[in-house]
PAGU-24590 format. One line per 5 residues: number of its first residue (from 0); their letters; for each residue x, y, z of N, C-alpha, C. Coordinates in pm, 1 decimal. Atoms other than C-alpha are relative to their C-alpha. Layout:
N
NUM = A = X:Y:Z:X:Y:Z:X:Y:Z; ... .
END
This chain:
91
0 = MAVYL = -106.2:99.1:7.6:14632.7:18346.8:6675.4:50.2:-25.6:142.0; -43.8:38.8:-133.8:14752.5:18157.2:6982.6:152.6:-4.7:8.5; -142.6:18.7:-28.9:15097.3:18155.5:7139.7:12.5:-127.3:82.4; -27.5:124.8:-70.4:15226.3:17816.6:7249.8:140.7:2.2:56.3; -131.2:23.1:-57.3:15512.3:17741.3:7480.7:41.6:-140.6:-39.2 .
5 = VAYQI = -56.2:129.8:35.9:15727.4:17456.8:7348.6:127.1:-16.0:82.3; -116.4:26.9:-84.2:15968.3:17319.0:7607.4:40.4:-145.3:-21.7; -44.6:137.5:23.2:16182.4:17012.9:7556.0:132.4:-25.6:69.3; -125.8:47.0:-56.4:16465.3:16812.6:7705.1:53.0:-107.6:-92.7; -63.6:95.4:90.0:16701.0:16629.4:7473.6:80.9:-99.1:83.1 .
10 = DEENF = -79.6:103.8:-64.5:16840.2:16298.3:7595.6:148.1:23.1:-32.1; -142.7:-31.0:17.5:17215.6:16341.8:7647.3:63.8:-83.1:-111.0; -56.3:86.3:103.9:17303.0:16044.8:7426.7:-51.8:41.8:-138.3; 55.6:-47.0:127.3:17068.3:16168.3:7153.6:67.7:129.0:-44.2; -62.8:-128.0:31.9:17221.9:16515.2:7173.3:135.5:-20.2:-66.1 .
15 = ENQDY = -133.0:28.2:54.9:17562.5:16366.0:7098.3:-6.5:-70.2:-134.8; 4.5:87.0:117.6:17441.7:16136.1:6819.1:-104.9:36.4:-104.6; 106.4:-35.2:92.8:17145.7:16306.5:6649.3:12.9:146.2:-41.8; 0.0:-136.7:50.8:17096.5:16621.6:6445.0:-136.5:62.2:27.5; 125.2:-66.7:-33.7:16832.3:16863.4:6574.9:-21.8:127.5:-80.7 .
20 = DDLVE = 18.4:-118.6:84.1:16870.0:17129.3:6303.1:-140.1:4.5:-59.6; 134.5:2.7:57.7:16540.3:17013.3:6152.3:-105.2:43.6:101.6; 91.8:-47.8:-103.4:16367.0:17081.1:6485.5:-0.8:152.4:2.7; -9.7:-146.2:-1.3:16493.0:17439.2:6489.0:-66.2:57.5:-125.0; 62.3:-46.8:124.2:16388.1:17482.6:6125.5:-152.3:-9.0:9.1 .
25 = ALEEY = 145.0:16.2:-14.8:16039.2:17350.0:6207.3:-57.1:107.5:92.4; 45.3:-105.2:-91.0:16006.2:17592.5:6500.0:-0.2:136.3:-68.5; -11.9:-128.7:68.2:16116.5:17881.4:6279.9:-97.0:14.7:-117.3; 98.9:-6.9:107.3:15849.5:17797.0:6019.0:-134.9:50.9:49.0; 128.3:-48.5:-51.2:15566.9:17908.9:6250.0:-18.0:147.9:-33.5 .
30 = DGYCQ = 33.2:-138.1:35.6:15390.1:18240.3:6185.7:79.0:100.3:82.8; -85.3:-79.4:-88.0:15585.1:18384.3:6477.2:71.9:-95.4:92.6; -74.7:85.3:-91.9:15852.4:18238.1:6699.8:100.2:84.4:76.9; -98.8:-66.8:-83.3:16086.3:18340.8:6977.2:68.1:-106.7:84.5; -73.4:93.3:-84.5:16358.4:18130.5:7135.3:23.3:67.2:134.6 .
35 = VFDNM = -7.1:-56.6:-134.6:16330.6:18196.6:7509.0:129.0:-43.0:67.9; -121.9:60.6:-54.5:16604.5:17962.7:7635.1:45.1:-106.6:-98.3; -51.3:101.3:92.3:16810.3:17688.3:7473.6:-108.3:-98.1:-44.0; 98.6:103.5:29.6:16522.5:17438.0:7493.1:-143.1:45.9:27.4; 134.0:-52.6:-22.5:16221.1:17665.3:7526.0:-28.9:109.4:-102.0 .
40 = WFVCS = 39.2:-93.1:104.2:16039.8:17855.2:7251.4:-145.3:42.3:19.6; 137.7:-39.1:21.8:15721.5:18054.5:7196.8:-23.1:-9.6:-150.3; 36.3:2.0:141.5:15548.3:17987.8:6864.1:-144.8:45.4:-14.0; 135.3:-45.4:30.1:15238.0:18147.6:6709.7:-62.3:-94.3:-101.5; 69.0:88.4:93.3:14981.5:17926.7:6541.6:-150.4:7.8:21.2 .
45 = DASAD = 144.8:15.3:-8.6:14611.9:17899.1:6462.7:-37.7:-144.5:29.1; 23.8:142.7:-23.7:14646.8:17523.7:6514.2:-18.4:-27.7:149.5; 14.5:42.4:-139.2:14569.5:17333.5:6833.6:134.4:-47.8:53.9; -122.0:54.5:-60.2:14833.2:17214.5:7078.8:27.8:-139.6:-54.8; -17.9:133.2:59.5:14773.1:16863.2:6940.7:65.9:10.1:-137.5 .
50 = DVHED = -57.1:-16.3:133.8:14851.4:16986.3:6589.5:145.7:45.1:5.8; -138.9:-44.2:-16.6:15166.9:17167.2:6701.7:85.7:-117.8:43.8; -73.3:119.0:-45.5:15274.8:16851.5:6883.7:26.3:-94.8:-116.5; -16.2:91.4:113.2:15214.5:16637.3:6575.4:101.2:53.0:-101.0; -95.4:-61.3:91.9:15415.0:16880.9:6366.2:143.5:-15.5:49.8 .
55 = LVQHF = -135.6:-2.1:-55.3:15713.2:16880.2:6601.8:51.1:-135.9:47.0; -42.4:124.8:-62.8:15718.8:16529.8:6751.1:89.4:-84.3:-91.1; -82.1:76.5:94.8:15873.6:16383.6:6435.3:148.5:37.0:7.5; -138.4:-46.2:-8.3:16192.1:16578.0:6517.6:67.7:-40.8:130.4; -55.7:49.5:-126.2:16245.3:16408.9:6854.5:28.2:-149.0:-9.8 .
60 = YDGDY = -40.6:139.9:-1.7:16391.5:16069.8:6941.3:-37.9:-61.3:134.2; 26.8:70.1:-126.1:16330.7:15804.9:7208.0:89.8:56.3:109.2; -75.4:-55.1:-112.4:16437.3:15944.3:7542.9:-9.4:151.0:11.4; 21.5:-144.8:-4.9:16358.0:16307.2:7454.5:-137.2:26.9:62.6; 128.2:-42.4:-55.6:16076.0:16497.0:7625.6:-40.2:131.4:-63.3 .
65 = VFITK = 50.8:-125.8:54.1:15853.7:16772.2:7489.1:-133.2:32.0:68.5; 122.9:-47.9:-62.1:15575.8:16981.0:7646.3:-45.7:122.9:-77.0; 56.3:-110.0:77.8:15347.0:17214.2:7450.0:-129.1:43.8:67.1; 122.8:-51.5:-60.2:15082.1:17439.1:7601.5:-30.6:139.0:-53.4; 44.7:-132.6:40.3:14879.4:17740.4:7493.7:14.5:93.0:119.6 .
70 = IGKNY = -19.0:-94.0:-110.8:14965.2:18046.5:7699.6:-64.4:133.8:-32.5; 61.9:-130.5:16.5:14821.0:18390.0:7753.0:67.3:102.7:87.6; -58.9:-111.4:-74.0:14876.7:18709.9:7942.5:3.4:-20.8:151.0; -1.9:27.2:-143.4:14820.4:18557.7:8287.0:126.7:-78.8:33.5; -128.9:63.4:-26.4:15185.1:18486.8:8368.7:79.3:85.2:97.9 .
75 = RGFLP = -95.6:-70.2:-86.5:15459.2:18582.7:8611.9:137.1:-57.9:-28.0; -135.5:49.6:16.0:15832.5:18556.6:8578.5:94.2:108.3:-48.6; -105.7:-87.6:48.0:16157.0:18714.6:8469.6:56.2:-57.6:-128.8; -53.9:40.9:129.1:16259.9:18692.3:8106.1:75.0:118.5:-59.2; -68.8:-111.4:66.1:16491.4:18895.4:7884.6:-100.7:98.2:-61.1 .
80 = DSVVD = 89.3:-103.6:52.1:16335.2:19225.2:7770.4:-45.9:-30.3:-141.7; 37.1:28.7:138.9:16340.7:19115.5:7405.3:-108.6:-107.3:-6.6; 101.4:105.9:-3.6:16136.8:18805.4:7492.7:-132.2:56.0:50.5; 121.7:-61.8:-53.7:15887.3:19004.0:7700.0:-65.1:87.5:-106.9; 53.5:-84.4:107.4:15847.9:19253.2:7414.3:-67.3:-85.3:-107.6 .
85 = WFNEN = 57.5:89.2:101.3:15791.0:18972.3:7161.0:-130.5:-59.1:50.9; 118.1:63.0:-58.9:15543.3:18803.1:7395.6:-116.8:98.4:4.1; 106.2:-100.9:-11.2:15346.0:19122.3:7457.7:-56.1:39.1:-137.8; 45.2:-33.3:135.8:15328.7:19194.1:7083.3:-82.2:-112.2:-61.7; 64.0:115.1:65.1:15199.7:18844.5:7004.2:-110.7:-64.7:82.1 .
90 = T = 111.3:55.3:-78.6:14947.4:18778.8:7282.1:-109.2:103.0:15.4 .
END
């Protein structure tokens, strides 16, 4: 199973006028998930990045941005211990 990074930026006007609860629910429906930052998640899926995008894009609005990529163990950075633990268990 692959781990995908899902990062997004919500348009400020959309944030004030739209409901994104369905986006969070969709992210939490994956086989595994971890919210890294407010607008960045890891999700586990056997699907392709295209399929994950198609699943999630319906929850965004004009002016929002989303980036999805498959990731692996070749990474560097500082993240909370709980996120690193989740990542190591799922990759």
